Backbone as a chain_set.jsonl record, in Angstrom:
{"seq": "MTPEVVTQRCCNHFLGCDSSFPCQPFLRTGRSQDLYKMQNDAGEFVDLYVPRKCSASNRIIGAKDHASIQINIAEVDKVTGRFNGQFKTYAICGAIRRMGEADDSLLRLAKNDTIVSKNF", "coords": {"N": [[-46.468, -67.092, 88.234], [-47.172, -69.051, 85.438], [-45.984, -69.124, 82.0], [-48.012, -70.095, 80.287], [-50.354, -69.522, 81.676], [-50.256, -66.729, 81.717], [-50.493, -66.287, 78.975], [-53.07, -67.265, 78.527], [-54.574, -65.468, 80.039], [-53.965, -63.115, 78.709], [-55.204, -63.521, 76.224], [-57.929, -63.961, 76.949], [-58.684, -61.75, 78.602], [-57.619, -59.311, 77.564], [-57.746, -59.374, 74.754], [-60.19, -60.389, 74.209], [-60.566, -62.899, 73.2], [-61.971, -65.936, 72.359], [-61.283, -68.251, 71.157], [-60.213, -71.619, 70.359], [-57.694, -71.898, 69.515], [-54.108, -71.784, 70.007], [-52.25, -69.044, 71.456], [-50.12, -66.482, 69.93], [-46.647, -67.29, 69.382], [-44.833, -65.388, 70.438], [-46.231, -64.243, 72.512], [-46.41, -66.308, 74.313], [-43.702, -66.921, 74.961], [-42.553, -64.491, 75.409], [-40.648, -63.382, 73.821], [-39.996, -61.882, 70.799], [-38.227, -62.643, 68.826], [-38.305, -65.347, 68.348], [-40.45, -65.721, 66.693], [-39.77, -64.585, 64.268], [-37.877, -65.989, 62.622], [-36.431, -66.713, 59.682], [-36.388, -69.171, 57.082], [-34.784, -70.683, 54.304], [-35.462, -72.636, 51.291], [-33.786, -74.822, 51.617], [-33.722, -75.146, 54.327], [-31.994, -73.635, 55.812], [-31.2, -70.998, 58.085], [-31.93, -67.648, 57.369], [-31.33, -64.115, 57.169], [-33.667, -61.44, 57.78], [-33.165, -58.923, 56.741], [-30.347, -57.524, 55.365], [-28.279, -54.983, 55.908], [-26.599, -52.525, 53.83], [-23.134, -51.505, 53.884], [-21.117, -48.62, 54.089], [-18.445, -48.352, 51.87], [-16.308, -46.671, 52.184], [-16.361, -45.532, 54.816], [-17.346, -47.464, 56.521], [-19.826, -47.181, 57.717], [-23.199, -48.026, 58.464], [-25.55, -48.126, 55.9], [-28.547, -46.717, 55.949], [-32.079, -47.361, 55.352], [-33.398, -45.039, 54.719], [-31.521, -43.382, 53.702], [-31.284, -41.65, 51.129], [-29.403, -40.394, 49.613], [-27.291, -42.04, 49.224], [-25.082, -44.078, 47.215], [-24.405, -46.768, 44.922], [-21.869, -48.298, 43.193], [-20.77, -50.189, 40.479], [-17.726, -51.255, 39.324], [-16.246, -52.273, 36.465], [-14.112, -55.066, 35.824], [-11.393, -55.534, 33.717], [-9.778, -57.401, 31.085], [-6.271, -57.586, 31.061], [-4.732, -57.891, 28.779], [-6.425, -57.845, 26.448], [-8.187, -55.811, 27.074], [-10.904, -56.03, 27.419], [-14.137, -56.488, 28.935], [-14.368, -58.857, 31.505], [-16.436, -60.069, 32.861], [-16.43, -59.816, 35.585], [-16.76, -57.65, 38.448], [-16.18, -54.939, 40.71], [-17.845, -53.851, 43.583], [-18.849, -50.876, 45.044], [-20.123, -49.081, 47.763], [-21.292, -45.956, 48.719], [-21.995, -43.836, 51.339], [-24.485, -41.32, 52.102], [-23.481, -39.31, 53.78], [-20.718, -39.119, 53.277], [-20.824, -38.283, 50.659], [-22.095, -35.825, 50.982], [-20.108, -34.399, 52.234], [-18.402, -34.042, 50.202], [-16.446, -35.89, 49.585], [-16.601, -38.157, 48.08], [-15.465, -38.729, 45.548], [-12.693, -38.792, 46.114], [-12.679, -40.879, 47.974], [-13.577, -43.059, 46.406], [-11.455, -43.174, 44.575], [-9.314, -43.845, 46.317], [-10.217, -46.363, 47.231], [-10.242, -47.771, 44.808], [-7.536, -47.738, 44.192], [-6.531, -49.298, 46.3], [-7.634, -51.773, 45.584], [-6.261, -52.299, 43.32], [-7.351, -51.454, 40.865], [-6.973, -49.04, 39.758], [-3.885, -47.559, 38.867], [-1.172, -47.171, 41.227], [0.184, -44.734, 41.063], [-1.546, -42.897, 40.034]], "CA": [[-47.431, -67.365, 87.191], [-46.519, -69.692, 84.317], [-46.234, -68.429, 80.726], [-49.287, -70.508, 79.736], [-51.425, -68.782, 82.356], [-50.204, -65.375, 81.212], [-51.028, -66.322, 77.633], [-54.532, -67.421, 78.597], [-55.157, -64.216, 80.528], [-53.83, -62.127, 77.64], [-56.232, -63.771, 75.244], [-59.276, -63.809, 77.452], [-59.001, -60.468, 79.229], [-57.258, -58.149, 76.781], [-58.135, -59.462, 73.345], [-61.556, -60.899, 74.07], [-60.432, -64.085, 72.362], [-62.55, -67.157, 72.943], [-61.024, -69.365, 70.251], [-59.461, -72.713, 70.963], [-56.309, -71.897, 68.948], [-53.136, -71.211, 70.925], [-51.812, -67.662, 71.176], [-48.895, -66.341, 69.158], [-45.466, -67.73, 70.131], [-44.146, -64.305, 71.185], [-46.961, -63.99, 73.732], [-46.097, -67.371, 75.228], [-42.344, -66.901, 75.435], [-42.154, -63.127, 75.768], [-39.617, -62.944, 72.909], [-40.492, -61.804, 69.416], [-37.27, -63.191, 67.915], [-38.671, -66.716, 68.0], [-41.452, -65.707, 65.646], [-39.267, -64.034, 63.015], [-36.732, -66.681, 62.069], [-36.753, -67.123, 58.313], [-35.609, -70.279, 56.525], [-34.915, -70.831, 52.852], [-35.955, -73.96, 50.915], [-32.879, -75.843, 52.143], [-33.846, -75.242, 55.745], [-30.985, -72.823, 56.454], [-31.728, -69.743, 58.569], [-31.481, -66.478, 56.649], [-31.731, -62.894, 57.82], [-34.753, -60.715, 57.14], [-32.648, -57.757, 56.03], [-28.925, -57.313, 55.587], [-28.04, -53.618, 55.448], [-25.306, -52.27, 53.17], [-22.194, -50.677, 54.637], [-20.347, -47.697, 53.248], [-17.12, -48.866, 51.607], [-15.288, -45.708, 52.612], [-16.365, -45.249, 56.235], [-17.927, -48.61, 57.219], [-21.113, -46.86, 58.356], [-24.362, -48.728, 57.914], [-26.386, -47.27, 55.049], [-29.941, -46.956, 56.322], [-33.074, -47.419, 54.293], [-33.82, -43.669, 54.409], [-30.379, -42.632, 53.143], [-31.518, -41.579, 49.691], [-28.232, -39.821, 48.948], [-26.248, -43.038, 49.072], [-24.964, -44.633, 45.868], [-23.69, -48.028, 44.806], [-21.222, -48.289, 41.888], [-20.053, -51.374, 40.032], [-16.627, -50.926, 38.431], [-15.936, -53.485, 35.696], [-12.732, -55.491, 35.717], [-11.112, -55.813, 32.298], [-8.606, -58.25, 30.799], [-5.102, -56.734, 30.884], [-4.217, -58.033, 27.425], [-7.398, -57.384, 25.418], [-8.927, -54.625, 27.495], [-12.34, -56.306, 27.368], [-14.84, -56.839, 30.184], [-14.268, -60.293, 31.73], [-17.589, -60.578, 33.594], [-16.259, -59.536, 37.012], [-16.781, -56.243, 38.79], [-16.061, -54.569, 42.11], [-18.979, -53.042, 44.007], [-18.574, -49.906, 46.125], [-21.283, -48.342, 48.232], [-20.872, -44.722, 49.364], [-23.155, -43.279, 52.069], [-24.832, -39.926, 51.833], [-22.649, -38.382, 54.55], [-19.481, -38.93, 52.55], [-21.149, -37.492, 49.45], [-22.413, -34.462, 51.432], [-18.845, -33.713, 52.567], [-17.632, -33.869, 48.952], [-15.32, -36.794, 49.646], [-16.931, -39.421, 47.407], [-14.5, -39.002, 44.499], [-11.438, -39.175, 46.747], [-12.887, -42.199, 48.57], [-13.601, -44.054, 45.327], [-10.107, -43.335, 44.06], [-8.552, -44.571, 47.31], [-10.668, -47.766, 47.212], [-9.797, -48.373, 43.568], [-6.084, -47.959, 44.292], [-6.333, -50.442, 47.193], [-8.019, -52.977, 44.867], [-5.433, -52.291, 42.099], [-8.112, -51.167, 39.665], [-6.274, -47.861, 39.241], [-2.474, -47.646, 39.246], [-0.855, -46.478, 42.471], [0.717, -43.411, 40.814], [-2.584, -42.108, 39.37]], "C": [[-46.673, -67.987, 85.997], [-46.814, -68.95, 83.035], [-47.575, -68.836, 80.079], [-50.455, -69.76, 80.373], [-51.462, -67.35, 81.891], [-50.784, -65.299, 79.809], [-52.562, -66.416, 77.668], [-55.187, -66.152, 79.05], [-55.069, -63.157, 79.471], [-54.946, -62.288, 76.645], [-57.634, -63.461, 75.772], [-59.611, -62.396, 77.881], [-58.738, -59.283, 78.302], [-57.773, -58.203, 75.35], [-59.572, -59.911, 73.146], [-61.597, -62.153, 73.231], [-61.084, -65.287, 73.058], [-62.324, -68.348, 72.003], [-60.217, -70.444, 70.949], [-58.057, -72.793, 70.442], [-55.36, -71.299, 69.975], [-52.75, -69.794, 70.495], [-50.527, -67.678, 70.375], [-47.716, -66.772, 70.017], [-44.798, -66.615, 70.933], [-44.928, -63.93, 72.429], [-46.627, -65.048, 74.778], [-44.688, -67.226, 75.804], [-41.887, -65.535, 75.879], [-41.06, -62.631, 74.849], [-40.136, -62.975, 71.492], [-39.506, -62.393, 68.431], [-37.614, -64.604, 67.494], [-39.656, -66.766, 66.85], [-40.857, -65.333, 64.273], [-37.988, -64.686, 62.533], [-37.118, -67.196, 60.687], [-35.834, -68.219, 57.862], [-35.825, -70.295, 55.013], [-35.41, -72.278, 52.554], [-35.065, -75.107, 51.411], [-32.935, -76.004, 53.619], [-32.832, -74.418, 56.517], [-31.627, -71.494, 56.915], [-31.116, -68.598, 57.799], [-32.009, -65.249, 57.383], [-32.87, -62.223, 57.058], [-34.192, -59.589, 56.27], [-31.179, -57.614, 56.362], [-28.6, -55.935, 55.049], [-26.678, -53.518, 54.754], [-24.443, -51.431, 54.099], [-21.424, -49.837, 53.645], [-18.957, -48.289, 53.084], [-16.019, -47.967, 52.115], [-15.22, -45.549, 54.148], [-16.869, -46.387, 57.106], [-19.165, -48.271, 58.024], [-22.205, -47.686, 57.689], [-25.197, -47.757, 57.111], [-27.819, -47.632, 55.356], [-30.871, -46.916, 55.134], [-33.498, -46.035, 53.85], [-32.693, -42.815, 53.895], [-30.512, -42.59, 51.624], [-30.384, -40.95, 48.923], [-27.138, -40.821, 48.713], [-26.261, -43.588, 47.65], [-24.252, -45.987, 45.974], [-23.188, -48.072, 43.357], [-20.538, -49.625, 41.646], [-19.01, -50.944, 39.036], [-16.212, -52.24, 37.759], [-14.455, -53.803, 35.739], [-12.523, -55.933, 34.268], [-9.853, -56.701, 32.199], [-7.425, -57.302, 30.507], [-4.567, -56.778, 29.461], [-5.173, -57.423, 26.408], [-8.104, -56.113, 25.775], [-10.426, -54.794, 27.45], [-12.857, -56.742, 28.728], [-14.804, -58.352, 30.351], [-15.407, -60.856, 32.578], [-17.522, -60.342, 35.084], [-16.352, -58.045, 37.252], [-16.604, -56.115, 40.311], [-17.209, -53.645, 42.437], [-18.56, -52.158, 45.181], [-19.882, -49.218, 46.476], [-20.761, -47.131, 49.03], [-22.109, -44.131, 50.04], [-23.333, -41.805, 51.761], [-23.978, -38.923, 52.569], [-21.336, -38.097, 53.885], [-19.72, -38.082, 51.304], [-21.423, -36.047, 49.843], [-21.138, -33.681, 51.76], [-18.006, -33.473, 51.312], [-16.423, -34.797, 48.871], [-15.548, -38.087, 48.865], [-15.895, -39.723, 46.343], [-13.147, -39.434, 45.052], [-11.535, -40.575, 47.357], [-12.903, -43.302, 47.536], [-12.215, -44.272, 44.748], [-9.229, -44.113, 45.012], [-8.912, -46.055, 47.324], [-10.184, -48.474, 45.955], [-8.293, -48.618, 43.555], [-5.782, -49.155, 45.195], [-6.643, -51.77, 46.496], [-7.249, -53.136, 43.567], [-6.259, -52.17, 40.824], [-7.434, -49.989, 38.959], [-4.819, -47.996, 39.693], [-2.177, -46.786, 40.465], [-0.356, -45.056, 42.234], [-0.292, -42.507, 40.105], [-2.888, -40.87, 40.158]], "O": [[-45.627, -67.471, 85.604], [-47.796, -68.211, 82.969], [-48.204, -68.023, 79.402], [-51.422, -69.408, 79.698], [-52.537, -66.788, 81.685], [-51.493, -64.346, 79.484], [-53.252, -65.721, 76.921], [-56.235, -65.772, 78.529], [-55.997, -62.36, 79.325], [-55.576, -61.305, 76.253], [-58.42, -62.779, 75.114], [-60.688, -61.888, 77.57], [-59.539, -58.349, 78.253], [-58.189, -57.184, 74.799], [-60.11, -59.823, 72.042], [-62.618, -62.426, 72.6], [-60.77, -65.599, 74.207], [-63.069, -69.327, 72.039], [-59.615, -70.21, 71.997], [-57.289, -73.656, 70.865], [-55.747, -70.409, 70.733], [-52.903, -69.409, 69.335], [-49.919, -68.727, 70.162], [-47.762, -66.643, 71.24], [-44.251, -66.876, 72.004], [-44.349, -63.344, 73.343], [-46.563, -64.753, 75.971], [-44.497, -67.391, 77.009], [-40.931, -65.421, 76.647], [-40.561, -61.528, 75.07], [-40.661, -63.992, 71.039], [-39.882, -62.636, 67.284], [-37.255, -65.024, 66.394], [-39.695, -67.748, 66.108], [-41.393, -65.73, 63.238], [-37.087, -63.986, 62.072], [-38.025, -68.017, 60.55], [-34.649, -68.228, 58.196], [-36.903, -69.965, 54.516], [-35.731, -73.03, 53.475], [-35.538, -76.227, 51.602], [-32.28, -76.893, 54.162], [-32.797, -74.481, 57.746], [-32.483, -70.941, 56.226], [-29.902, -68.571, 57.593], [-32.995, -65.322, 58.116], [-33.02, -62.41, 55.851], [-34.7, -59.338, 55.178], [-30.81, -57.587, 57.537], [-28.64, -55.732, 53.835], [-25.752, -54.282, 55.027], [-24.947, -50.739, 54.983], [-21.119, -50.262, 52.531], [-18.345, -48.693, 54.073], [-14.926, -48.431, 52.441], [-14.128, -45.445, 54.708], [-16.82, -46.279, 58.332], [-19.521, -49.016, 58.937], [-22.132, -47.998, 56.501], [-25.519, -46.671, 57.593], [-28.26, -48.741, 55.054], [-30.493, -46.486, 54.044], [-33.923, -45.865, 52.707], [-32.887, -41.621, 53.668], [-29.916, -43.405, 50.921], [-30.395, -40.967, 47.693], [-26.142, -40.5, 48.066], [-27.286, -43.575, 46.969], [-23.597, -46.296, 46.969], [-23.964, -47.908, 42.416], [-19.814, -50.128, 42.505], [-19.336, -50.338, 38.016], [-15.867, -53.205, 38.441], [-13.626, -52.894, 35.695], [-13.365, -56.611, 33.68], [-9.009, -56.735, 33.094], [-7.585, -56.323, 29.779], [-4.002, -55.792, 28.987], [-4.776, -56.583, 25.6], [-8.579, -55.396, 24.894], [-11.156, -53.803, 27.443], [-12.123, -57.286, 29.553], [-15.175, -59.072, 29.424], [-15.348, -62.019, 32.978], [-18.483, -60.644, 35.791], [-16.057, -57.254, 36.357], [-16.845, -57.053, 41.072], [-17.522, -52.746, 41.657], [-17.996, -52.629, 46.169], [-20.649, -48.825, 45.598], [-19.902, -47.272, 49.899], [-23.144, -43.946, 49.4], [-22.441, -41.145, 51.229], [-23.755, -37.816, 52.079], [-20.865, -36.96, 53.911], [-18.884, -37.251, 50.949], [-21.03, -35.13, 49.123], [-21.086, -32.463, 51.59], [-17.0, -32.766, 51.37], [-15.47, -34.502, 48.15], [-14.756, -39.021, 48.984], [-15.469, -40.873, 46.229], [-12.522, -40.347, 44.513], [-10.592, -41.362, 47.27], [-12.315, -44.363, 47.747], [-11.829, -45.405, 44.459], [-8.462, -44.968, 44.57], [-8.03, -46.909, 47.418], [-9.764, -49.63, 46.011], [-7.827, -49.596, 42.97], [-4.882, -49.941, 44.9], [-5.998, -52.781, 46.776], [-7.559, -54.032, 42.782], [-5.887, -52.741, 39.799], [-7.337, -49.95, 37.733], [-4.555, -48.495, 40.786], [-2.854, -45.787, 40.705], [-0.464, -44.229, 43.14], [0.087, -41.442, 39.618], [-3.739, -40.076, 39.756]]}, "num_chains": 1, "name": "protein.A"}
C-alpha cells in the first residue's frame, strides 16, 4: 500500500475528513520530524529547544529541575578592577546542589577559568 493510499484511508475512515486539502505531512511520510523543522528569517534551521547542561557534571538540566541555578560571574579589568562587560556563565544542576557540592564545584570551575587564583 502506498503512503498516499494510507493517508487517504486515515482521513476518510478514522477522522471522517471529507475535505479536499491534503493530510498532514507526518501522516504521509510516517515521520513527525519533517513537520517540526524550524527556520529563522535567514532560512537557517534552528532547534526548537536547546537544554542547558550542568557545568560541574555535564548532566542535562531538565525543564522540571527547579533546584538548578545559573550564575554569571563578572570578569574585571586586572588594572582598574572594574567590570569590562564580559562574564562567565555556570549552570549547576539540582543533584549537585542536593549533595552539597555546589560551592566546591563553582570554586573548581572558577580556578580552571582563572577567575580565582590557583592557591585560593
